[in-house]
Every structure is written in structure tokens, then in C-alpha cells.
C-alpha positions as a printed NumPy array, in Angstrom:
array([[ -7.47 ,  13.363, -20.523],
       [ -5.312,  11.588, -23.094],
       [ -3.833,  12.981, -26.265],
       [ -5.698,  16.224, -25.767],
       [ -9.074,  14.485, -25.655],
       [-11.399,  13.986, -22.692],
       [-12.778,  10.498, -22.049],
       [-15.828,  10.115, -19.82 ],
       [-17.731,   7.162, -18.44 ],
       [-21.437,   7.672, -17.846],
       [-23.334,   5.613, -15.297],
       [-27.062,   4.979, -15.336],
       [-28.645,   1.6  , -15.88 ],
       [-29.985,   1.47 , -19.413],
       [-28.087,   4.615, -20.421],
       [-24.453,   3.88 , -19.551],
       [-21.75 ,   4.633, -22.08 ],
       [-18.162,   5.57 , -22.749],
       [-17.529,   8.697, -24.784],
       [-14.784,  10.858, -26.178],
       [-15.322,  14.604, -25.912],
       [-13.815,  17.929, -26.814],
       [-13.071,  19.328, -23.354],
       [-13.384,  22.931, -24.547],
       [-16.763,  22.672, -26.256],
       [-18.356,  19.6  , -24.66 ],
       [-19.002,  18.152, -28.117],
       [-19.135,  14.339, -28.108],
       [-16.984,  12.925, -30.891],
       [-17.34 ,   9.187, -30.199],
       [-19.488,   7.021, -27.987],
       [-20.137,   3.363, -27.24 ],
       [-23.085,   2.153, -25.152],
       [-23.137,  -0.597, -22.543],
       [-25.866,  -3.231, -22.544],
       [-28.882,  -2.203, -20.468],
       [-28.036,  -4.548, -17.582],
       [-24.748,  -2.729, -16.867],
       [-24.319,   0.399, -14.761],
       [-21.129,   2.058, -15.984],
       [-18.656,   3.461, -13.488],
       [-15.058,   4.734, -13.401],
       [-12.687,   4.597, -16.36 ],
       [ -8.942,   4.748, -16.904],
       [ -6.905,   5.164, -20.06 ],
       [ -4.119,   2.574, -20.013],
       [ -1.712,   3.074, -22.918],
       [ -3.787,   2.284, -26.022],
       [ -6.829,   0.987, -24.121],
       [ -9.686,   2.277, -21.981],
       [-10.875,   0.21 , -19.014],
       [-14.404,   0.86 , -17.725],
       [-15.795,  -0.541, -14.468],
       [-19.398,  -1.47 , -13.791],
       [-21.076,  -0.88 , -10.452],
       [-22.466,  -4.231,  -9.28 ],
       [-21.963,  -6.468, -12.306],
       [-18.355,  -7.459, -11.421],
       [-17.246,  -6.767, -14.982],
       [-14.754,  -4.304, -16.451],
       [-14.837,  -3.675, -20.181],
       [-11.624,  -3.062, -22.109],
       [-11.814,  -0.981, -25.282],
       [ -9.259,  -0.073, -27.906],
       [ -8.66 ,   3.646, -27.535],
       [ -8.412,   4.298, -31.258],
       [-11.904,   3.098, -32.196],
       [-13.682,   2.009, -28.961],
       [-13.79 ,  -1.6  , -30.134],
       [-14.223,  -3.902, -27.12 ],
       [-11.212,  -6.21 , -26.942],
       [-11.644,  -8.009, -23.601],
       [-13.224,  -7.993, -20.144],
       [-11.967,  -8.365, -16.582],
       [-13.81 ,  -9.8  , -13.571],
       [-13.625,  -8.698,  -9.937],
       [-15.374,  -9.588,  -6.677],
       [-16.167,  -6.155,  -5.224],
       [-18.359,  -3.348,  -6.465],
       [-16.737,  -1.058,  -9.023],
       [-16.663,   2.682,  -8.328],
       [-13.505,   4.562,  -9.39 ],
       [-10.405,   3.696, -11.401],
       [ -7.153,   5.423, -12.318],
       [ -3.766,   4.456, -13.746],
       [ -0.56 ,   5.626, -12.052],
       [  1.639,   4.386, -14.894],
       [  2.668,   1.144, -13.199],
       [ -0.617,  -0.177, -11.799],
       [ -4.33 ,   0.511, -11.669],
       [ -5.916,   1.934,  -8.521],
       [ -9.562,   1.003,  -7.894],
       [-12.214,   2.02 ,  -5.346],
       [-15.302,   0.054,  -4.364],
       [-17.243,   2.53 ,  -2.211],
       [-15.482,   1.589,   1.024],
       [-12.308,   3.101,   2.488],
       [-10.153,   0.578,   0.619],
       [ -8.066,   1.245,  -2.467],
       [ -7.049,  -1.81 ,  -4.517],
       [ -3.906,  -1.971,  -6.629],
       [ -4.352,  -4.041,  -9.776],
       [ -2.14 ,  -5.277, -12.58 ],
       [ -2.527,  -3.131, -15.701],
       [ -2.579,  -6.168, -18.008],
       [ -4.42 ,  -8.858, -16.021],
       [ -6.412,  -6.825, -13.448],
       [ -5.115,  -9.146, -10.72 ],
       [ -5.025,  -7.604,  -7.229],
       [ -1.458,  -6.778,  -6.215],
       [ -2.293,  -5.15 ,  -2.888],
       [ -4.602,  -2.758,  -1.119],
       [ -4.529,   0.045,   1.436],
       [ -7.053,   1.448,   3.914],
       [ -7.618,   5.203,   3.62 ],
       [ -7.713,   7.269,   6.816],
       [ -7.709,  10.922,   7.796],
       [ -6.186,  11.623,  11.206],
       [ -6.784,   7.963,  12.048],
       [-10.453,   7.942,  10.951],
       [-11.447,   5.719,   8.002],
       [-12.68 ,   7.682,   4.983],
       [-15.22 ,   5.543,   3.177],
       [-17.409,   6.115,   0.089],
       [-14.308,   6.725,  -2.008],
       [-15.625,   7.096,  -5.528],
       [-14.168,   8.593,  -8.713],
       [-10.354,   8.508,  -8.772],
       [ -7.544,  10.31 , -10.567],
       [ -3.84 ,   9.433, -10.277],
       [ -1.533,  12.471, -10.446],
       [  2.175,  12.698,  -9.606],
       [  2.179,   9.641,  -7.347],
       [ -0.928,  10.723,  -5.421],
       [ -4.552,   9.567,  -5.719],
       [ -7.393,  12.074,  -5.767],
       [-10.825,  10.747,  -4.802],
       [-14.349,  12.123,  -4.635],
       [-16.026,  11.285,  -1.343],
       [-19.486,  10.257,  -2.52 ],
       [-22.404,  12.513,  -1.554],
       [-20.06 ,  15.282,  -0.419],
       [-18.349,  18.213,  -2.135],
       [-14.983,  16.997,  -0.876],
       [-12.105,  15.621,  -2.916],
       [ -9.309,  14.038,  -0.881],
       [ -5.686,  13.586,  -1.876],
       [ -4.319,  10.237,  -0.728],
       [ -0.788,   8.933,  -0.296],
       [ -1.193,   5.44 ,  -1.802],
       [  1.774,   4.075,   0.155],
       [  0.245,   4.792,   3.569],
       [ -3.423,   5.404,   2.765],
       [ -3.268,   8.696,   4.661],
       [ -5.227,  11.693,   3.406],
       [ -2.695,  14.463,   2.764],
       [ -5.16 ,  17.173,   1.698],
       [ -8.895,  17.801,   1.437],
       [-10.303,  20.023,  -1.308],
       [-13.595,  21.852,  -0.761],
       [-15.341,  21.842,  -4.159],
       [-18.586,  23.407,  -2.948],
       [-19.931,  26.634,  -4.41 ],
       [-19.014,  25.934,  -8.02 ],
       [-22.625,  25.842,  -9.167],
       [-25.07 ,  28.675,  -8.643],
       [-28.2  ,  28.089,  -6.574],
       [-30.235,  27.818,  -9.781],
       [-27.768,  25.355, -11.325],
       [-27.848,  23.159,  -8.219],
       [-31.525,  22.429,  -8.745],
       [-31.962,  19.163, -10.584],
       [-28.328,  18.057, -10.419],
       [-26.767,  15.225,  -8.464],
       [-23.461,  14.667,  -6.689],
       [-19.96 ,  15.838,  -7.494],
       [-18.562,  12.822,  -9.309],
       [-15.897,  13.534, -11.891],
       [-12.171,  14.29 , -11.835],
       [ -9.728,  14.473, -14.72 ],
       [ -6.221,  15.913, -14.914],
       [ -4.783,  17.744, -17.916],
       [ -1.002,  17.353, -17.812],
       [ -0.528,  19.944, -20.572],
       [ -1.962,  22.708, -18.379],
       [ -1.463,  21.088, -14.959],
       [ -5.117,  21.758, -14.178],
       [ -7.978,  19.553, -13.02 ],
       [-11.352,  19.163, -14.693],
       [-14.192,  18.451, -12.27 ],
       [-17.916,  17.954, -12.696],
       [-20.833,  15.92 , -11.361],
       [-23.857,  13.9  , -12.343],
       [-26.201,  16.026, -14.49 ],
       [-24.026,  19.105, -13.939],
       [-24.406,  21.598, -16.802],
       [-20.791,  22.688, -16.564],
       [-17.283,  21.245, -16.528],
       [-14.91 ,  23.325, -14.403],
       [-11.185,  23.743, -15.022],
       [ -9.513,  24.408, -11.66 ],
       [ -6.26 ,  24.482,  -9.753],
       [ -6.187,  23.117,  -6.221],
       [ -4.536,  25.575,  -3.832]])
């Protein structure tokens, strides 16, 4: 969420895009497609830009927020899964239990941390959202969202997001894989691949 608008990255080879949406109606107001060879992944709004990762293509695209014009690219060595901006740095996941801290302007790695819960590594960290100094992460192929202290890598809470969809709605959908935070309402927006619904929730 930025400026009252919802920005979403869609990932599917040959159908990946970045789009701006009305969070209340789901109406798409702007979109830009990636070339067919790219599998789009996590995005982050960074001031007046949007950065979008790709899964295995080692390329992040940088767009101007105002008109989605591509202005640059970044390269990285790992896979690209999730991305969020904490206001001073970017936080990136690559499907392991590592979180990488990257420069907001150059994308250079400034550090990393291993994520654990009660001493056990938590891997498959996917979509990320930075909120109030904490990092929220989907654990891929589960209905769990974990809250991570980025200083220590320790999981400080686990959110059970199961049961949001009805049994009928669960047919034909894929994994939980979307988190956004609306600072105006202090609520989270969560969804998943092919989900018919976007849920506004509070974590309690």
C-alpha cells in the first residue's frame, strides 16, 4: 500500500506483471507486463519507485511509481522471492531461512540474518512486509505468517491464516502468498495465488 493504492506483483512465467489496484474494489488501474522469460516475484515501493524481483533470472526491475516506466535494473546472485522496505534498507528473501539487507539505492548487500524459531531454522521464507521494525513473512506452502525480529532473526510470533477461504473457494486455488500493510487503518491485507478474495485483517 502506498498513497492509498495497492501495488501487486504477479508471478507466472509468460504472465508476470506489476499492477496498481483499488484495494476496495479490486479494479486494476495500471499494469505493466514482464517479458515472457521472467517469473515475477516480490515487490517493494521505495519512495517514488517500485522494485520487483524475479524468481530465477537474477534481475530486479525498477519502475517509476508515477507511470510504471522502467528506469533501471539490479542484479543479484540468489533466487528472488520476497522484498520489503523498512525505510532505511530493503529486506529480501530467497526461499531459504536467510534474510538479506540491501541498499535502497544500489541493491548492494549490507548484511544478512538467519531466521530461527526456538533454535530451529525456518526456511521457505517467501513474501515479505516490513512493519514497525519487524518483518512479516509467508512460509511457502503453509498457512503460516511469521513475524521476525530482523536484528536477531528470531521469530517473535506465528500467525495462523488458515480457514479464511471456504471449502468451495479452496478448490482450484494455490498457496497463501501475499501480505500488504495499510498504515492508515493499521490493518493487513492478505491473499494467495488464484485466491478470489483479498482479506483485510488484524493480527491478534
